[in-house]
C-alpha positions in Angstrom: 31.7 27.9 86.6 31.9 31.5 86.0 35.0 31.2 83.5 33.4 32.5 79.9 36.3 34.0 77.2 34.0 36.7 74.9 35.1 36.2 71.0 35.5 39.0 69.2 36.3 41.1 72.8 39.0 42.9 71.3 36.8 44.0 68.1 34.0 44.9 69.8 35.5 47.3 72.3 37.5 48.6 69.2 33.7 49.3 67.0 32.1 50.9 70.2 35.3 53.6 69.9 34.8 54.6 73.6 35.0 57.6 74.5 36.4 58.6 78.8 33.5 60.0 79.9 30.6 58.3 77.9 28.0 55.9 79.2 27.9 52.6 77.1 25.4 49.6 77.4 26.7 46.1 77.5 23.4 44.2 76.1 24.7 41.1 77.3 26.5 41.2 80.2 27.0 36.9 80.5 30.4 37.3 83.2 31.5 40.5 82.1 34.6 40.4 79.4 33.1 43.3 77.6 32.1 45.8 80.7 35.5 45.0 81.2 37.4 46.3 78.8 34.9 48.9 78.5 35.4 49.8 81.8 39.0 50.1 81.6 39.0 52.6 79.0 36.5 55.3 81.0 37.4 57.4 83.2 35.8 58.7 86.4 32.7 60.5 84.8 32.3 56.7 82.3 29.0 54.6 83.0 28.6 51.0 82.1 24.6 50.1 82.0 25.4 45.8 81.8 22.0 44.3 80.9 21.5 40.3 81.3 18.5 38.5 81.8 20.0 35.8 83.6 19.6 36.1 87.4 23.3 33.9 87.9 25.1 36.3 85.3 24.0 39.5 87.6 24.8 37.2 90.4 28.3 36.9 88.9 28.5 40.7 88.2 27.9 41.6 91.8 31.1 39.4 92.9 32.9 40.2 90.0 31.9 44.0 90.4 31.3 45.0 94.6 32.9 48.8 94.9 32.3 49.4 90.7 30.4 52.6 90.7 30.9 53.1 87.0 28.4 49.8 86.6 25.3 49.5 87.4 23.4 46.0 86.5 19.8 45.7 85.0 18.6 42.1 85.7 16.5 42.1 82.1 16.3 41.2 78.7 18.1 42.9 76.1 14.2 43.3 74.7 13.1 45.7 77.6 16.1 48.2 76.4 13.8 51.0 75.2 12.0 50.6 78.8 14.1 50.9 81.0 17.3 52.5 79.7 15.8 56.3 79.8 14.9 55.9 83.4 18.2 54.5 84.0 21.0 57.3 82.7 18.7 60.6 83.6 18.5 62.0 79.6 22.5 61.4 79.5 23.6 60.4 75.7 23.9 56.8 75.0 27.7 56.3 73.0 27.3 52.7 72.3 25.5 49.5 72.4 27.1 46.0 72.4 25.2 42.6 72.0 27.1 39.0 72.1 24.6 36.7 71.3 23.6 33.2 71.5 24.7 30.9 75.1 26.9 32.0 78.0 30.0 29.5 78.9 29.1 28.8 82.2 25.4 28.3 80.9 27.1 25.9 79.0 28.9 23.9 82.1 25.8 24.0 85.1 24.7 20.4 83.9 21.3 21.6 86.1 21.0 24.3 83.7 20.3 21.6 81.1 21.1 24.1 78.3 24.3 21.0 77.3 23.6 17.6 75.6 27.5 16.5 76.6 25.9 16.5 80.5 23.0 15.1 81.9 20.8 17.6 83.9 16.8 18.5 83.0 15.7 19.7 79.7 15.4 23.4 80.8 17.0 25.6 78.5 15.5 28.7 80.2 18.1 31.8 80.1 15.9 32.9 83.1 15.0 29.9 84.9 12.0 32.0 86.5 10.4 32.8 84.1 8.2 30.7 81.2 8.5 27.5 80.4 11.3 25.0 80.5 11.7 22.5 77.0 10.4 19.4 78.3 7.4 21.1 79.7 7.0 22.2 76.0 7.8 18.8 74.4 5.2 17.0 76.4 2.3 19.5 74.3 3.5 20.8 71.5 2.3 18.5 67.9 4.5 16.7 65.8 4.3 19.7 62.9 5.1 22.2 66.3 8.4 20.9 67.0 9.4 20.1 63.6 9.1 23.6 61.7 11.3 24.5 65.2 14.1 22.0 64.8 14.2 22.8 60.8 13.8 26.4 61.3 15.5 27.8 64.3 18.1 24.7 63.8 18.5 24.5 59.8 18.6 20.6 60.7 17.4 18.7 58.0 16.7 15.8 59.5 14.0 17.6 62.1 11.1 15.1 60.1 12.3 12.4 61.6 13.5 13.6 64.9 9.8 14.9 66.3 8.2 11.9 65.0 10.7 9.8 67.4 10.1 12.8 69.8 6.8 12.5 70.0 6.4 8.2 70.0 9.0 8.4 73.0 7.1 10.4 74.8 3.8 8.6 74.6 5.6 5.8 76.3 8.4 7.5 79.3 8.2 11.5 79.6 11.8 13.7 77.9 13.1 15.4 80.6 16.2 15.2 80.6 19.5 16.5 78.2 21.2 13.3 77.9 17.6 11.4 76.9 17.1 14.0 74.0 20.9 14.3 73.2 20.7 9.9 72.7 17.3 10.6 70.7 18.4 13.0 68.2 21.7 10.6 67.8 19.7 7.9 67.1 17.2 9.9 64.2 20.3 11.6 62.6 22.1 9.3 60.0 25.1 11.7 58.7 26.6 13.3 61.3 28.9 17.1 60.4 32.7 16.7 60.9 33.6 18.5 64.8 29.8 18.3 65.5 28.1 16.9 67.6 24.2 15.2 66.1 22.2 17.2 68.9 23.6 19.9 68.3 20.9 21.6 66.1 18.3 20.5 67.8 19.5 22.1 71.3 20.7 25.2 69.3 16.7 25.6 68.0 15.2 24.4 71.1 17.4 26.8 73.2 16.6 29.6 70.5 12.6 28.9 70.8 12.4 28.8 74.5 13.6 31.9 75.1 12.4 33.7 71.6 15.7 34.1 70.7 14.5 36.3 68.0 11.7 37.9 68.7 14.1 39.2 72.0 16.7 40.3 68.8 14.3 42.3 66.7 13.2 44.1 70.0 16.3 44.9 71.2 17.5 46.4 67.7 14.5 48.6 67.3 15.1 50.2 71.0 19.0 49.9 70.8 18.7 52.2 67.1 15.9 54.9 70.0 18.5 54.8 72.5 22.1 55.7 70.9 22.6 59.3 70.6 23.7 60.4 66.9 27.3 59.2 67.0 27.0 56.9 68.8 27.8 53.1 67.5 26.4 49.8 68.0 27.6 46.6 67.5 26.2 42.8 67.6 28.4 39.8 67.6 26.5 36.9 66.2 27.1 33.4 65.9 23.8 31.5 64.2 23.2 33.1 60.9 19.8 33.9 61.5 20.3 36.0 63.8 22.9 37.8 61.5 20.7 37.5 59.0 18.6 39.9 61.3 21.4 42.3 62.4 22.4 43.2 58.6 18.9 43.2 57.6 18.3 45.9 60.2 21.3 48.0 59.8 20.6 47.9 56.0 16.7 48.7 56.3 18.0 51.6 58.5 21.4 52.9 56.2 19.5 53.1 53.1 16.7 55.2 51.6 13.5 54.4 50.7 13.5 53.6 47.4 10.8 55.8 46.7 13.2 58.7 46.3 15.4 57.5 43.9 16.4 59.7 42.0 14.7 62.8 43.9 16.9 65.9 44.7 15.7 66.3 48.1 14.9 63.1 50.5 13.1 64.6 53.3 15.2 64.9 57.1 12.2 62.4 58.0 13.2 59.9 55.6 17.2 60.0 55.6 19.0 57.0 57.1 19.5 56.9 60.7 22.6 54.5 60.6 25.5 54.0 58.6 27.0 50.4 57.8 31.2 51.1 60.1 33.6 48.7 58.1 33.0 45.2 56.4 31.6 42.2 59.0 34.2 40.5 60.9 35.1 36.9 61.7 37.6 35.8 64.3 40.9 34.9 62.7 42.5 31.8 63.1 44.4 31.9 66.6 41.4 33.2 67.9 39.3 30.1 66.7 42.2 27.6 67.7 42.0 28.7 70.9 37.9 28.9 71.4 36.1 26.8 69.3 32.9 29.0 70.0 34.4 32.1 67.4 34.0 29.7 64.8 30.5 30.6 63.6 31.0 34.5 64.9 30.6 38.0 62.8 30.5 41.1 64.1 28.8 44.0 62.2 29.2 47.5 63.2 26.9 50.7 62.4 26.5 54.4 63.1 23.3 56.2 64.0 23.6 59.2 61.9 20.3 60.8 62.9 18.1 61.0 65.2 
């Protein structure tokens, strides 16, 4: 269950422009695919800080890299980067930060985690099983409008109203506690299917994103990454969801543009100059990768470089 094929791995690695003696942050360690590529380009003085809020990922990292002195594994959400990094790097400049968003294959493949609609397990979906509440507990208490809003907004599911109503009606007689219960309920509520997609895909995605506050975490993490990156350092973000990609795109645009209030002025204060420069255009996986790895179909890589403190 530790197998995971990182998407756009080579493209993201190249985007970081790794220096042999540099310090890099893998904000989403997973099973270490991106970290492995970075370590392979580092010399003895190079270092990687790898964050993950899933304890299983950190445990897998210790198994995979038991003697790697250039790697420090940090069991924390990437929203904590700004708070945690200064105390871990002793003033050393951070040359690059990589985010690979979404859920990993080991999380999906373990029925006990509750992420998958293809195998029965507890309806959990927490990235950190020791923090927060499982999806089952939230669905047991949330109002129908709240459930509908989450599924419609985060899942972009057009049958959200019907799904929410059926969840509330069903829980009156029997609580929803397993993944297959929910998957079956959604399947009976969705009357048209997207080719190649399970009817419950959007609902499970929405509930996972909500229960883990993935957009809130990303918002905080992007701001933190900009603060801890050294001037000249690279930010690379791989997204799999349109809302995530939109947030990344808007973040890069906001920090690589001059406030319109200064338009046409000959001199712009240093404090108002852009802090980022976009590097290239968005990158998508090629045909071969999409065929080999289904997760790559919706992936988007965006890259920026910090140009001002």
